[in-house]
Each structure stands twice: as structure tokens, then as C-alpha cells.
ROZAPA-370055 format. One record per residue (C-alpha): z, y, x; residue number from 1. Coordinates in Angstrom, 3 decimals. Layout:
BEGIN
- pz, py, px, n
- Z, Y, X, NUM
...
***
This chain:
BEGIN
- pz, py, px, n
- 39.418, 73.357, 55.328, 1
- 36.240, 72.443, 57.094, 2
- 36.790, 69.754, 59.909, 3
- 35.628, 72.374, 63.174, 4
- 37.614, 75.441, 61.490, 5
- 41.296, 73.147, 61.883, 6
- 40.160, 72.116, 65.591, 7
- 39.618, 75.415, 66.620, 8
- 42.988, 76.623, 64.598, 9
- 45.124, 73.509, 66.168, 10
- 43.856, 74.529, 69.987, 11
- 44.444, 77.960, 69.098, 12
- 48.606, 77.212, 68.731, 13
- 48.616, 74.957, 71.530, 14
- 47.338, 77.571, 73.700, 15
- 49.822, 80.090, 72.528, 16
- 52.796, 77.416, 73.046, 17
- 52.247, 76.508, 76.396, 18
- 51.993, 79.968, 76.877, 19
- 55.264, 81.132, 75.690, 20
- 56.582, 78.658, 77.185, 21
- 55.201, 79.451, 80.671, 22
- 56.832, 82.605, 80.271, 23
- 59.684, 81.690, 78.573, 24
- 60.635, 79.051, 81.031, 25
- 58.615, 79.640, 84.455, 26
- 60.232, 81.046, 88.234, 27
- 59.407, 84.629, 87.108, 28
- 61.819, 84.676, 83.646, 29
- 64.541, 82.527, 85.978, 30
- 64.918, 83.643, 89.156, 31
- 65.704, 80.703, 91.826, 32
- 69.760, 81.202, 92.830, 33
- 70.194, 82.510, 96.482, 34
- 70.604, 79.926, 99.162, 35
- 74.022, 80.536, 101.050, 36
- 73.854, 80.549, 104.790, 37
- 76.555, 78.275, 106.237, 38
- 78.352, 80.365, 109.074, 39
- 79.047, 79.297, 112.142, 40
- 82.391, 78.182, 112.976, 41
- 84.449, 80.887, 114.551, 42
- 86.670, 78.931, 118.106, 43
- 90.626, 80.473, 117.884, 44
- 93.210, 80.126, 120.293, 45
- 96.972, 82.054, 120.228, 46
- 97.687, 84.362, 122.084, 47
- 101.195, 86.575, 123.069, 48
- 102.018, 89.452, 121.656, 49
- 104.321, 91.982, 120.979, 50
- 106.549, 90.804, 117.589, 51
- 108.084, 94.383, 117.796, 52
- 107.551, 98.078, 119.943, 53
- 109.379, 97.419, 123.335, 54
- 110.336, 100.249, 125.250, 55
- 110.364, 100.479, 129.377, 56
- 113.045, 98.691, 130.804, 57
- 113.548, 96.579, 127.323, 58
- 115.005, 92.899, 128.372, 59
- 113.215, 90.728, 126.285, 60
- 115.141, 88.911, 124.387, 61
- 114.459, 85.661, 121.848, 62
- 111.873, 86.237, 119.409, 63
- 110.570, 89.307, 121.143, 64
- 107.116, 87.769, 121.161, 65
- 105.176, 86.137, 119.420, 66
- 102.015, 83.624, 119.224, 67
- 99.331, 85.784, 117.181, 68
- 95.719, 84.370, 115.812, 69
- 93.044, 85.360, 118.194, 70
- 89.486, 85.466, 118.180, 71
- 89.286, 82.888, 121.495, 72
- 85.881, 85.136, 123.001, 73
- 88.173, 87.683, 123.070, 74
- 90.641, 85.989, 125.044, 75
- 91.001, 88.099, 128.590, 76
- 91.728, 86.587, 131.387, 77
- 95.120, 89.458, 131.546, 78
- 95.975, 87.491, 128.296, 79
- 98.952, 84.998, 127.659, 80
- 96.643, 81.545, 125.462, 81
- 99.037, 79.271, 124.456, 82
- 95.632, 76.692, 124.982, 83
- 96.865, 77.507, 128.650, 84
- 100.112, 78.541, 128.818, 85
- 102.352, 76.248, 125.568, 86
- 105.638, 77.554, 127.235, 87
- 104.982, 81.208, 128.134, 88
- 107.426, 82.466, 125.328, 89
- 110.559, 81.168, 125.930, 90
- 109.273, 80.975, 130.183, 91
- 109.418, 84.462, 129.726, 92
- 112.688, 85.364, 127.959, 93
- 114.545, 87.219, 129.798, 94
- 111.800, 89.344, 131.947, 95
- 111.987, 93.253, 131.915, 96
- 109.137, 95.082, 130.764, 97
- 107.510, 97.660, 133.337, 98
- 105.545, 99.083, 130.858, 99
- 106.128, 99.680, 126.894, 100
- 104.982, 97.648, 124.130, 101
- 103.903, 98.574, 120.754, 102
- 104.692, 95.801, 118.204, 103
- 100.819, 93.134, 117.732, 104
- 100.049, 94.440, 121.698, 105
- 99.461, 91.078, 123.647, 106
- 101.567, 90.856, 126.615, 107
- 100.329, 90.300, 129.953, 108
- 102.664, 89.388, 132.345, 109
- 101.837, 91.734, 135.266, 110
- 103.352, 94.659, 132.496, 111
- 106.841, 92.629, 132.872, 112
- 108.814, 91.803, 135.919, 113
- 110.788, 88.495, 136.123, 114
- 115.558, 89.349, 136.635, 115
- 116.021, 89.078, 141.003, 116
- 112.658, 90.298, 141.567, 117
- 114.139, 93.537, 142.416, 118
- 115.374, 96.983, 140.762, 119
- 114.028, 98.402, 138.592, 120
- 112.470, 101.442, 139.944, 121
- 110.972, 99.001, 142.883, 122
- 109.447, 96.599, 139.704, 123
- 107.012, 100.097, 138.667, 124
- 106.577, 101.188, 141.406, 125
- 102.174, 100.481, 142.438, 126
- 101.567, 99.212, 146.028, 127
- 101.081, 101.856, 148.025, 128
- 103.935, 103.574, 146.808, 129
- 107.755, 105.563, 146.788, 130
- 109.524, 106.712, 144.637, 131
- 111.799, 109.881, 145.941, 132
- 114.827, 111.670, 144.294, 133
- 114.126, 115.431, 144.512, 134
- 117.009, 117.900, 143.015, 135
- 116.636, 119.690, 139.618, 136
- 119.179, 121.465, 137.718, 137
- 120.687, 120.531, 134.300, 138
- 119.906, 123.789, 132.562, 139
- 115.788, 123.340, 133.036, 140
- 115.483, 126.430, 135.242, 141
- 113.218, 124.772, 137.766, 142
- 112.087, 121.480, 135.503, 143
- 110.142, 123.653, 132.820, 144
- 113.166, 124.214, 130.522, 145
- 114.247, 120.611, 130.276, 146
- 111.078, 119.748, 128.555, 147
- 109.389, 117.179, 132.031, 148
- 110.488, 114.056, 130.795, 149
- 109.357, 109.920, 133.220, 150
- 105.226, 109.205, 133.010, 151
- 104.802, 112.851, 132.753, 152
- 102.763, 114.850, 135.387, 153
- 103.494, 117.322, 137.583, 154
- 102.830, 120.240, 140.604, 155
- 105.282, 120.241, 143.302, 156
- 106.145, 123.789, 143.754, 157
- 107.905, 125.211, 147.002, 158
- 109.979, 129.735, 146.752, 159
- 111.124, 129.961, 150.349, 160
- 111.689, 132.861, 151.995, 161
- 109.166, 134.549, 154.421, 162
- 110.654, 135.340, 157.371, 163
- 108.033, 137.121, 159.724, 164
- 106.809, 139.547, 155.899, 165
- 110.825, 140.534, 155.435, 166
- 111.155, 141.564, 158.922, 167
- 108.354, 143.509, 158.728, 168
- 108.713, 145.131, 155.419, 169
- 112.256, 145.192, 156.000, 170
- 112.592, 143.743, 152.772, 171
- 113.407, 140.180, 151.623, 172
- 109.621, 138.284, 150.565, 173
- 109.783, 135.337, 148.733, 174
- 106.665, 133.423, 148.610, 175
- 105.948, 130.372, 146.126, 176
- 103.155, 127.626, 147.174, 177
- 102.245, 124.713, 145.429, 178
- 102.410, 122.091, 148.174, 179
- 102.075, 119.037, 145.411, 180
- 99.700, 118.588, 142.356, 181
- 99.443, 115.739, 139.655, 182
- 102.236, 114.109, 141.087, 183
- 103.539, 111.613, 138.124, 184
- 107.706, 111.758, 137.303, 185
- 109.411, 107.998, 136.996, 186
- 112.853, 108.996, 136.202, 187
- 115.214, 111.962, 135.055, 188
- 118.181, 111.693, 136.328, 189
- 118.646, 107.775, 136.014, 190
- 116.461, 107.805, 132.142, 191
- 112.751, 106.170, 132.670, 192
- 111.791, 107.089, 129.169, 193
- 111.978, 109.042, 126.862, 194
- 114.967, 108.277, 124.235, 195
- 116.009, 108.917, 121.046, 196
- 113.258, 111.439, 120.714, 197
- 115.191, 113.409, 122.640, 198
- 113.515, 115.774, 125.521, 199
- 116.370, 117.101, 127.140, 200
- 116.927, 117.030, 131.198, 201
- 120.521, 114.467, 131.043, 202
- 120.397, 114.396, 135.025, 203
- 120.286, 117.053, 138.036, 204
- 117.449, 114.911, 139.808, 205
- 114.043, 114.274, 139.409, 206
- 112.418, 110.599, 140.904, 207
- 108.347, 111.038, 141.836, 208
- 105.945, 108.938, 142.558, 209
- 104.430, 109.542, 146.121, 210
- 102.424, 108.124, 148.801, 211
- 104.213, 107.660, 152.441, 212
- 102.821, 110.894, 153.673, 213
- 103.768, 112.878, 150.437, 214
- 107.132, 111.059, 151.477, 215
- 107.863, 112.925, 154.523, 216
- 106.224, 116.155, 153.201, 217
- 108.290, 116.245, 149.934, 218
- 111.826, 115.326, 152.301, 219
- 111.130, 118.285, 154.580, 220
- 109.795, 120.429, 151.984, 221
- 113.715, 120.122, 150.065, 222
- 115.791, 119.947, 153.638, 223
- 114.487, 122.793, 154.807, 224
- 117.496, 126.316, 154.758, 225
- 115.039, 128.881, 152.945, 226
- 113.282, 126.539, 150.784, 227
- 113.886, 124.885, 147.186, 228
- 111.779, 123.329, 144.745, 229
- 110.668, 123.721, 140.903, 230
- 108.458, 121.269, 139.130, 231
- 105.803, 122.281, 136.925, 232
- 104.509, 120.331, 133.729, 233
- 101.289, 119.242, 133.658, 234
- 98.913, 119.514, 130.070, 235
- 97.360, 116.410, 128.411, 236
- 94.594, 117.109, 129.541, 237
- 94.835, 117.282, 133.513, 238
- 96.669, 114.416, 134.277, 239
- 93.694, 112.089, 135.703, 240
- 93.038, 111.249, 139.048, 241
- 96.012, 110.999, 142.269, 242
- 98.545, 112.883, 143.049, 243
- 96.898, 116.073, 145.246, 244
- 98.669, 116.837, 148.424, 245
- 98.052, 120.869, 148.932, 246
- 99.790, 121.965, 152.194, 247
- 100.633, 120.505, 154.782, 248
- 104.992, 119.743, 156.092, 249
- 104.593, 122.846, 158.056, 250
- 104.020, 124.712, 154.539, 251
- 100.366, 125.628, 155.615, 252
- 97.722, 124.961, 153.028, 253
- 95.294, 123.050, 153.356, 254
- 92.125, 124.459, 152.137, 255
- 92.623, 127.629, 155.227, 256
- 94.029, 131.247, 155.257, 257
- 92.851, 133.884, 153.241, 258
- 92.468, 136.774, 155.225, 259
- 91.261, 140.560, 153.539, 260
- 88.622, 141.966, 156.314, 261
- 87.584, 145.262, 154.871, 262
- 87.830, 144.552, 151.115, 263
- 85.728, 141.115, 151.454, 264
- 87.918, 137.687, 150.818, 265
- 87.475, 134.767, 154.425, 266
- 88.622, 131.806, 154.655, 267
- 90.317, 130.927, 157.713, 268
- 91.162, 127.675, 158.438, 269
- 94.773, 127.294, 160.110, 270
***
């Protein structure tokens, strides 16, 4: 065989081998494995949470509060962190809950009251508010058929005899007027919460959360000789905002008196 031909064949074989090796074992055939990025370390703390469901007015017993791991960045100043108050679970034992807690919910000091710090009703009252009881009947005739529960919002309606209209017409005239709106119910009878899913009135009075001026109004309205009070339950959708006073102590509407002249209604200030 011609020596030059042998050399050409050898070079061709070497080139083919090099090309095969490049294609079979190069970067395109075997992609480099992805490099795992190091995750930043999450700082953790422990916060005090309810170890079980705690209804309003419950006494915090042994084991009712537990420590739970919590992201440190999510710990607010209202939570109780173990890094700052490691003895809090024992310290709060015997406290009473001002509101209900669900299992796993972070505990807050402002929602607890220590024993000996006053009665429970005074503990759940916000600053500046007063608790006043009004008479209702156990049958529910003056309280939305017994479906009003603690923490519901109600309107207080005054039902009274209009002496002037009665005298003028010769027949008894009864008028109804909403004197307070969006009032929070603190208790029904001696109950401050719904118990065992029962939606019944268990007492002959309802305790309302009022400001001092509203207290005067409701006491005068309740003791008026020809008046009695009824509660109207508000929808959950309409319970936002504070309680409103809609009439003064004499029963006059704060919005004024509506006068009809020649078929047209006009508002006249009292």
C-alpha cells in the first residue's frame, strides 16, 4: 500500500475518534449539575400561645399556655417571647381571659386580667365605658326572640305613650323611637358568652356597654313611668363603628323633628 495513503487514512481515523470523543463526552452531552445556593438561616424564637381553646372568662390553668416556635421577624411587641420572658407561662397561671383564644393563638397580656385586679365585668370594659343592665323578659319578647347573645350589637328602642297625642285623639297613642344604635351587649343574665351552642336568654336583664352620657339616657328612659325598652338585633354587616346616641334624655330626636307642610316634609330643629 502506498505510504502516503496509509498516512491519510491514519489521520482520518484519528480525526474521527477525536470528534466522537468530543460529541460523546463534551459539555453539551453532560450538562453540569446545578449548584445549590445556600439558604439564609431563619432566626427563630418561641412565643406563648394557647395550648387549648380558652373561652372568655376562663381561668388559665396548668398547661393552658405553651411555648411555640415562631419566626423572630414575625414576633410583635404584643406577643410574649421566651427570649425576654421565660417565666411568663407560670406567671400568668391563674389569670382570667378577657376575650376568647383559639388553640395556637398567641397570648397577649392586654387580653388577660390577673386575679384580684377587680371583677370580670370591669376587666372586659374598655377605658371610658360603663356597664348598665336593662330589664328584658326571659321569653325573648323584648330581645329578638331570645337570639341576642353577648358581644352582639343591638339598637335600643324606647316604646312610650304619647300623652299629648292620646289626649288630642281620644285614643291611646303609642310611639316607638330608637334612642341608641349599635350598642354592644356585654352579658345576658349572668352569661357573658354563648355556652354549649345554646342561643337562649337565661336571665331577665341585658348588660350593655355605654359611655357616661348614654348611661344617663338609658337610666332615665328605663325609669320613665310610661316607657319600656326593647332590643333590636343588628346584622353582623352593620355592627362596625361606635355606639350612637339618637335621642336626648327627653326623647327628642337628635336629628330634629319632621314637620309636614302642604304635603312636603321639612326638618325642624328641636
